[in-house]
VMD Tcl script that builds the backbone (N, CA, C; Angstrom):
set m [mol new atoms 339]
animate dup $m
set s [atomselect $m all]
$s set {name element resname resid chain x y z} {
  {N N MET 1 A 0.974 3.215 -19.272}
  {CA C MET 1 A 0.471 3.100 -17.924}
  {C C MET 1 A 0.908 1.797 -17.257}
  {N N ARG 2 A 1.145 0.754 -18.027}
  {CA C ARG 2 A 1.493 -0.539 -17.447}
  {C C ARG 2 A 2.892 -0.546 -16.846}
  {N N ALA 3 A 3.726 0.413 -17.176}
  {CA C ALA 3 A 5.087 0.459 -16.648}
  {C C ALA 3 A 5.111 0.891 -15.185}
  {N N HIS 4 A 3.977 1.305 -14.649}
  {CA C HIS 4 A 3.931 1.780 -13.275}
  {C C HIS 4 A 3.766 0.668 -12.242}
  {N N TRP 5 A 3.513 -0.570 -12.674}
  {CA C TRP 5 A 3.291 -1.630 -11.694}
  {C C TRP 5 A 4.508 -1.921 -10.840}
  {N N PRO 6 A 5.750 -1.823 -11.336}
  {CA C PRO 6 A 6.880 -2.048 -10.412}
  {C C PRO 6 A 6.951 -0.984 -9.319}
  {N N ILE 7 A 6.604 0.235 -9.669}
  {CA C ILE 7 A 6.612 1.312 -8.676}
  {C C ILE 7 A 5.538 1.052 -7.633}
  {N N LYS 8 A 4.338 0.647 -8.072}
  {CA C LYS 8 A 3.257 0.321 -7.139}
  {C C LYS 8 A 3.659 -0.837 -6.224}
  {N N LEU 9 A 4.333 -1.824 -6.778}
  {CA C LEU 9 A 4.777 -2.971 -5.994}
  {C C LEU 9 A 5.756 -2.538 -4.905}
  {N N VAL 10 A 6.666 -1.651 -5.246}
  {CA C VAL 10 A 7.619 -1.133 -4.255}
  {C C VAL 10 A 6.887 -0.304 -3.207}
  {N N GLU 11 A 5.936 0.517 -3.632}
  {CA C GLU 11 A 5.165 1.321 -2.678}
  {C C GLU 11 A 4.405 0.435 -1.701}
  {N N ILE 12 A 3.789 -0.626 -2.207}
  {CA C ILE 12 A 3.061 -1.544 -1.338}
  {C C ILE 12 A 4.020 -2.234 -0.373}
  {N N GLY 13 A 5.183 -2.636 -0.865}
  {CA C GLY 13 A 6.180 -3.270 -0.004}
  {C C GLY 13 A 6.661 -2.357 1.105}
  {N N VAL 14 A 6.922 -1.098 0.770}
  {CA C VAL 14 A 7.351 -0.127 1.774}
  {C C VAL 14 A 6.234 0.111 2.790}
  {N N PHE 15 A 5.012 0.244 2.308}
  {CA C PHE 15 A 3.869 0.434 3.210}
  {C C PHE 15 A 3.721 -0.742 4.168}
  {N N LEU 16 A 3.804 -1.979 3.638}
  {CA C LEU 16 A 3.690 -3.151 4.496}
  {C C LEU 16 A 4.815 -3.210 5.523}
  {N N ALA 17 A 6.035 -2.854 5.113}
  {CA C ALA 17 A 7.154 -2.852 6.056}
  {C C ALA 17 A 6.918 -1.847 7.177}
  {N N ILE 18 A 6.399 -0.680 6.837}
  {CA C ILE 18 A 6.111 0.344 7.848}
  {C C ILE 18 A 5.018 -0.134 8.803}
  {N N VAL 19 A 3.963 -0.745 8.247}
  {CA C VAL 19 A 2.864 -1.237 9.083}
  {C C VAL 19 A 3.354 -2.345 10.012}
  {N N ILE 20 A 4.117 -3.283 9.480}
  {CA C ILE 20 A 4.630 -4.384 10.303}
  {C C ILE 20 A 5.547 -3.854 11.396}
  {N N ALA 21 A 6.429 -2.926 11.037}
  {CA C ALA 21 A 7.323 -2.339 12.036}
  {C C ALA 21 A 6.533 -1.577 13.096}
  {N N GLY 22 A 5.508 -0.867 12.686}
  {CA C GLY 22 A 4.688 -0.117 13.632}
  {C C GLY 22 A 3.945 -1.013 14.593}
  {N N PHE 23 A 3.286 -2.045 14.060}
  {CA C PHE 23 A 2.574 -2.968 14.932}
  {C C PHE 23 A 3.539 -3.721 15.847}
  {N N GLY 24 A 4.657 -4.143 15.301}
  {CA C GLY 24 A 5.646 -4.852 16.122}
  {C C GLY 24 A 6.154 -3.990 17.256}
  {N N SER 25 A 6.472 -2.743 16.951}
  {CA C SER 25 A 6.949 -1.827 17.991}
  {C C SER 25 A 5.880 -1.549 19.034}
  {N N ALA 26 A 4.643 -1.406 18.596}
  {CA C ALA 26 A 3.551 -1.165 19.540}
  {C C ALA 26 A 3.371 -2.348 20.481}
  {N N VAL 27 A 3.441 -3.565 19.946}
  {CA C VAL 27 A 3.296 -4.750 20.790}
  {C C VAL 27 A 4.452 -4.855 21.770}
  {N N VAL 28 A 5.677 -4.598 21.312}
  {CA C VAL 28 A 6.841 -4.627 22.216}
  {C C VAL 28 A 6.648 -3.635 23.353}
  {N N GLN 29 A 6.289 -2.416 23.014}
  {CA C GLN 29 A 6.146 -1.380 24.041}
  {C C GLN 29 A 5.030 -1.713 25.024}
  {N N LEU 30 A 3.878 -2.123 24.510}
  {CA C LEU 30 A 2.763 -2.452 25.398}
  {C C LEU 30 A 3.070 -3.666 26.272}
  {N N TRP 31 A 3.651 -4.695 25.675}
  {CA C TRP 31 A 3.987 -5.895 26.443}
  {C C TRP 31 A 4.986 -5.547 27.545}
  {N N ASN 32 A 6.069 -4.869 27.159}
  {CA C ASN 32 A 7.121 -4.589 28.134}
  {C C ASN 32 A 6.666 -3.581 29.191}
  {N N LEU 33 A 5.685 -2.779 28.877}
  {CA C LEU 33 A 5.163 -1.831 29.852}
  {C C LEU 33 A 4.207 -2.498 30.837}
  {N N LEU 34 A 3.376 -3.421 30.340}
  {CA C LEU 34 A 2.314 -3.980 31.166}
  {C C LEU 34 A 2.600 -5.361 31.747}
  {N N MET 35 A 3.034 -6.290 30.936}
  {CA C MET 35 A 3.092 -7.688 31.343}
  {C C MET 35 A 4.060 -7.990 32.492}
  {N N PRO 36 A 5.266 -7.441 32.509}
  {CA C PRO 36 A 6.148 -7.764 33.639}
  {C C PRO 36 A 5.572 -7.318 34.983}
  {N N ASP 37 A 4.955 -6.146 35.020}
  {CA C ASP 37 A 4.400 -5.656 36.285}
  {C C ASP 37 A 3.106 -6.371 36.660}
  {N N LEU 38 A 2.246 -6.641 35.686}
  {CA C LEU 38 A 0.952 -7.247 35.987}
  {C C LEU 38 A 1.042 -8.735 36.283}
  {N N PHE 39 A 1.820 -9.452 35.472}
  {CA C PHE 39 A 1.820 -10.906 35.563}
  {C C PHE 39 A 3.189 -11.506 35.853}
  {N N GLY 40 A 4.203 -10.685 36.016}
  {CA C GLY 40 A 5.549 -11.183 36.306}
  {C C GLY 40 A 6.202 -11.889 35.128}
  {N N LEU 41 A 5.787 -11.543 33.913}
  {CA C LEU 41 A 6.362 -12.169 32.716}
  {C C LEU 41 A 7.623 -11.427 32.283}
  {N N HIS 42 A 8.425 -12.089 31.467}
  {CA C HIS 42 A 9.658 -11.480 30.959}
  {C C HIS 42 A 9.347 -10.464 29.866}
  {N N THR 43 A 10.279 -9.566 29.631}
  {CA C THR 43 A 10.143 -8.635 28.512}
  {C C THR 43 A 10.429 -9.376 27.212}
  {N N ILE 44 A 9.975 -8.811 26.098}
  {CA C ILE 44 A 10.171 -9.449 24.798}
  {C C ILE 44 A 10.892 -8.491 23.860}
  {N N ASN 45 A 11.420 -9.048 22.769}
  {CA C ASN 45 A 12.052 -8.209 21.751}
  {C C ASN 45 A 11.131 -8.078 20.538}
  {N N PHE 46 A 11.579 -7.369 19.531}
  {CA C PHE 46 A 10.762 -7.068 18.349}
  {C C PHE 46 A 10.309 -8.338 17.637}
  {N N TRP 47 A 11.204 -9.288 17.444}
  {CA C TRP 47 A 10.875 -10.495 16.692}
  {C C TRP 47 A 9.882 -11.361 17.462}
  {N N GLN 48 A 10.005 -11.382 18.771}
  {CA C GLN 48 A 9.023 -12.108 19.572}
  {C C GLN 48 A 7.656 -11.427 19.470}
  {N N ALA 49 A 7.645 -10.107 19.396}
  {CA C ALA 49 A 6.391 -9.377 19.235}
  {C C ALA 49 A 5.734 -9.708 17.897}
  {N N LEU 50 A 6.538 -9.790 16.829}
  {CA C LEU 50 A 5.974 -10.174 15.528}
  {C C LEU 50 A 5.419 -11.594 15.578}
  {N N GLY 51 A 6.099 -12.471 16.295}
  {CA C GLY 51 A 5.587 -13.828 16.475}
  {C C GLY 51 A 4.262 -13.838 17.211}
  {N N LEU 52 A 4.126 -12.993 18.241}
  {CA C LEU 52 A 2.865 -12.898 18.969}
  {C C LEU 52 A 1.739 -12.379 18.062}
  {N N ILE 53 A 2.061 -11.407 17.229}
  {CA C ILE 53 A 1.061 -10.880 16.296}
  {C C ILE 53 A 0.605 -11.978 15.338}
  {N N ALA 54 A 1.553 -12.701 14.769}
  {CA C ALA 54 A 1.220 -13.779 13.839}
  {C C ALA 54 A 0.392 -14.855 14.540}
  {N N LEU 55 A 0.786 -15.230 15.742}
  {CA C LEU 55 A 0.043 -16.238 16.484}
  {C C LEU 55 A -1.378 -15.775 16.799}
  {N N SER 56 A -1.530 -14.525 17.184}
  {CA C SER 56 A -2.872 -14.022 17.492}
  {C C SER 56 A -3.730 -13.962 16.238}
  {N N TRP 57 A -3.158 -13.621 15.086}
  {CA C TRP 57 A -3.924 -13.619 13.842}
  {C C TRP 57 A -4.374 -15.023 13.482}
  {N N ILE 58 A -3.496 -16.000 13.706}
  {CA C ILE 58 A -3.866 -17.387 13.411}
  {C C ILE 58 A -4.968 -17.863 14.359}
  {N N LEU 59 A -4.792 -17.612 15.642}
  {CA C LEU 59 A -5.730 -18.121 16.638}
  {C C LEU 59 A -7.069 -17.394 16.638}
  {N N PHE 60 A -7.066 -16.096 16.404}
  {CA C PHE 60 A -8.281 -15.303 16.534}
  {C C PHE 60 A -8.843 -14.830 15.208}
  {N N GLY 61 A -8.412 -15.392 14.097}
  {CA C GLY 61 A -8.982 -15.050 12.797}
  {C C GLY 61 A -8.692 -13.633 12.374}
  {N N GLY 62 A -7.432 -13.256 12.312}
  {CA C GLY 62 A -7.031 -11.898 12.017}
  {C C GLY 62 A -7.255 -11.451 10.594}
  {N N LEU 63 A -7.856 -12.276 9.758}
  {CA C LEU 63 A -8.107 -11.849 8.389}
  {C C LEU 63 A -9.381 -11.038 8.277}
  {N N GLY 64 A -9.979 -10.707 9.389}
  {CA C GLY 64 A -11.107 -9.797 9.417}
  {C C GLY 64 A -12.329 -10.320 8.724}
  {N N ARG 65 A -12.894 -9.516 7.845}
  {CA C ARG 65 A -14.175 -9.835 7.238}
  {C C ARG 65 A -14.140 -11.099 6.400}
  {N N PHE 66 A -12.968 -11.533 5.976}
  {CA C PHE 66 A -12.879 -12.715 5.138}
  {C C PHE 66 A -13.179 -13.989 5.916}
  {N N ARG 67 A -13.248 -13.886 7.228}
  {CA C ARG 67 A -13.551 -15.061 8.038}
  {C C ARG 67 A -14.841 -14.907 8.823}
  {N N MET 68 A -15.567 -13.842 8.606}
  {CA C MET 68 A -16.811 -13.646 9.335}
  {C C MET 68 A -17.844 -14.668 8.903}
  {N N PRO 69 A -18.599 -15.210 9.872}
  {CA C PRO 69 A -19.677 -16.128 9.479}
  {C C PRO 69 A -20.718 -15.388 8.645}
  {N N GLY 70 A -21.208 -16.042 7.625}
  {CA C GLY 70 A -22.241 -15.444 6.788}
  {C C GLY 70 A -21.707 -14.510 5.718}
  {N N TYR 71 A -20.400 -14.295 5.681}
  {CA C TYR 71 A -19.832 -13.403 4.674}
  {C C TYR 71 A -19.459 -14.223 3.459}
  {N N SER 72 A -20.054 -13.915 2.338}
  {CA C SER 72 A -19.781 -14.646 1.112}
  {C C SER 72 A -18.414 -14.271 0.562}
  {N N SER 73 A -17.655 -15.278 0.171}
  {CA C SER 73 A -16.336 -15.005 -0.388}
  {C C SER 73 A -16.390 -14.820 -1.904}
  {N N ASN 74 A -17.588 -14.943 -2.490}
  {CA C ASN 74 A -17.719 -14.811 -3.934}
  {C C ASN 74 A -17.949 -13.337 -4.289}
  {N N TRP 75 A -16.889 -12.550 -4.246}
  {CA C TRP 75 A -17.003 -11.112 -4.467}
  {C C TRP 75 A -17.372 -10.787 -5.906}
  {N N ARG 76 A -16.975 -11.618 -6.831}
  {CA C ARG 76 A -17.306 -11.361 -8.237}
  {C C ARG 76 A -18.818 -11.388 -8.456}
  {N N GLN 77 A -19.465 -12.358 -7.837}
  {CA C GLN 77 A -20.915 -12.464 -7.966}
  {C C GLN 77 A -21.598 -11.277 -7.302}
  {N N ARG 78 A -21.118 -10.884 -6.128}
  {CA C ARG 78 A -21.711 -9.731 -5.440}
  {C C ARG 78 A -21.551 -8.459 -6.264}
  {N N MET 79 A -20.384 -8.281 -6.863}
  {CA C MET 79 A -20.156 -7.085 -7.670}
  {C C MET 79 A -21.029 -7.105 -8.927}
  {N N ALA 80 A -21.213 -8.280 -9.529}
  {CA C ALA 80 A -22.074 -8.376 -10.708}
  {C C ALA 80 A -23.526 -8.050 -10.341}
  {N N GLU 81 A -23.963 -8.521 -9.172}
  {CA C GLU 81 A -25.320 -8.204 -8.719}
  {C C GLU 81 A -25.475 -6.707 -8.467}
  {N N ARG 82 A -24.466 -6.102 -7.885}
  {CA C ARG 82 A -24.493 -4.659 -7.649}
  {C C ARG 82 A -24.564 -3.901 -8.969}
  {N N TYR 83 A -23.775 -4.367 -9.931}
  {CA C TYR 83 A -23.736 -3.740 -11.251}
  {C C TYR 83 A -25.104 -3.828 -11.921}
  {N N GLU 84 A -25.778 -4.964 -11.762}
  {CA C GLU 84 A -27.103 -5.157 -12.357}
  {C C GLU 84 A -28.131 -4.194 -11.772}
  {N N ARG 85 A -27.989 -3.819 -10.502}
  {CA C ARG 85 A -28.940 -2.917 -9.854}
  {C C ARG 85 A -28.705 -1.451 -10.206}
  {N N MET 86 A -27.593 -1.155 -10.871}
  {CA C MET 86 A -27.279 0.229 -11.227}
  {C C MET 86 A -28.090 0.685 -12.423}
  {N N THR 87 A -28.336 1.990 -12.464}
  {CA C THR 87 A -28.952 2.580 -13.637}
  {C C THR 87 A -27.875 2.732 -14.715}
  {N N PRO 88 A -28.277 2.910 -15.984}
  {CA C PRO 88 A -27.265 3.100 -17.035}
  {C C PRO 88 A -26.344 4.297 -16.757}
  {N N GLU 89 A -26.892 5.358 -16.153}
  {CA C GLU 89 A -26.062 6.526 -15.832}
  {C C GLU 89 A -25.020 6.175 -14.763}
  {N N GLN 90 A -25.430 5.397 -13.752}
  {CA C GLN 90 A -24.494 4.986 -12.700}
  {C C GLN 90 A -23.413 4.060 -13.258}
  {N N ARG 91 A -23.801 3.192 -14.193}
  {CA C ARG 91 A -22.816 2.296 -14.807}
  {C C ARG 91 A -21.763 3.092 -15.574}
  {N N GLU 92 A -22.223 4.073 -16.340}
  {CA C GLU 92 A -21.283 4.890 -17.106}
  {C C GLU 92 A -20.369 5.678 -16.180}
  {N N GLU 93 A -20.924 6.194 -15.091}
  {CA C GLU 93 A -20.117 6.930 -14.111}
  {C C GLU 93 A -19.061 6.013 -13.489}
  {N N LEU 94 A -19.444 4.773 -13.172}
  {CA C LEU 94 A -18.501 3.808 -12.619}
  {C C LEU 94 A -17.404 3.492 -13.624}
  {N N ARG 95 A -17.791 3.275 -14.881}
  {CA C ARG 95 A -16.797 2.980 -15.921}
  {C C ARG 95 A -15.772 4.115 -16.044}
  {N N LYS 96 A -16.267 5.349 -16.046}
  {CA C LYS 96 A -15.360 6.506 -16.166}
  {C C LYS 96 A -14.445 6.609 -14.948}
  {N N ALA 97 A -14.987 6.373 -13.757}
  {CA C ALA 97 A -14.176 6.456 -12.542}
  {C C ALA 97 A -13.088 5.383 -12.542}
  {N N LEU 98 A -13.448 4.162 -12.921}
  {CA C LEU 98 A -12.453 3.088 -12.961}
  {C C LEU 98 A -11.412 3.333 -14.046}
  {N N GLU 99 A -11.859 3.843 -15.175}
  {CA C GLU 99 A -10.934 4.123 -16.269}
  {C C GLU 99 A -9.931 5.203 -15.861}
  {N N SER 100 A -10.395 6.221 -15.142}
  {CA C SER 100 A -9.481 7.286 -14.729}
  {C C SER 100 A -8.500 6.790 -13.663}
  {N N ARG 101 A -8.918 5.844 -12.835}
  {CA C ARG 101 A -8.025 5.307 -11.800}
  {C C ARG 101 A -7.060 4.281 -12.353}
  {N N CYS 102 A -7.573 3.388 -13.194}
  {CA C CYS 102 A -6.785 2.255 -13.662}
  {C C CYS 102 A -6.091 2.504 -14.994}
  {N N GLY 103 A -6.558 3.474 -15.722}
  {CA C GLY 103 A -5.946 3.770 -17.009}
  {C C GLY 103 A -6.433 2.878 -18.128}
  {N N ARG 104 A -7.447 2.058 -17.868}
  {CA C ARG 104 A -8.010 1.215 -18.921}
  {C C ARG 104 A -9.474 0.970 -18.617}
  {N N ARG 105 A -10.190 0.532 -19.616}
  {CA C ARG 105 A -11.626 0.287 -19.455}
  {C C ARG 105 A -11.830 -1.039 -18.731}
  {N N PRO 106 A -12.692 -1.063 -17.682}
  {CA C PRO 106 A -12.939 -2.312 -16.960}
  {C C PRO 106 A -13.748 -3.290 -17.801}
  {N N ALA 107 A -13.617 -4.573 -17.474}
  {CA C ALA 107 A -14.377 -5.612 -18.177}
  {C C ALA 107 A -15.834 -5.540 -17.759}
  {N N ASP 108 A -16.712 -5.883 -18.678}
  {CA C ASP 108 A -18.143 -5.904 -18.390}
  {C C ASP 108 A -18.448 -7.149 -17.549}
  {N N PRO 109 A -19.102 -6.985 -16.370}
  {CA C PRO 109 A -19.372 -8.134 -15.512}
  {C C PRO 109 A -20.264 -9.185 -16.171}
  {N N LYS 110 A -21.063 -8.790 -17.148}
  {CA C LYS 110 A -21.933 -9.744 -17.828}
  {C C LYS 110 A -21.146 -10.750 -18.657}
  {N N SER 111 A -19.972 -10.344 -19.145}
  {CA C SER 111 A -19.179 -11.216 -19.996}
  {C C SER 111 A -18.495 -12.324 -19.218}
  {N N GLY 112 A -18.424 -12.196 -17.886}
  {CA C GLY 112 A -17.832 -13.245 -17.057}
  {C C GLY 112 A -16.326 -13.189 -16.968}
  {N N SER 113 A -15.705 -12.121 -17.464}
  {CA C SER 113 A -14.250 -12.036 -17.398}
  {C C SER 113 A -13.820 -10.950 -16.465}
}
mol reanalyze $m
mol bondsrecalc $m
mol representation Tube
mol addrep $m
């Protein structure tokens, strides 16, 4: 099962390239459709659109929930607390689901690993 990680890495790379190309194209089209007529601005190209996306993510906190006020970044602790609230049947069901997805048994949150 461990030999599949290069394939997953390529799949993730292709997915990210498609998403970036899609967002970049959408920004180019929307900018060039609206901004010159509304505000008299120049049209932009694809790379300028990607720059605008990156700048907006930096300025407006585009990392989503990871930057929300009050959101704890300690996900391991939250998951361990969730695990503690589960019944033994729910824990076993979770273990089986993770094992079928990942191909290996997950670590016990109590062990700290």
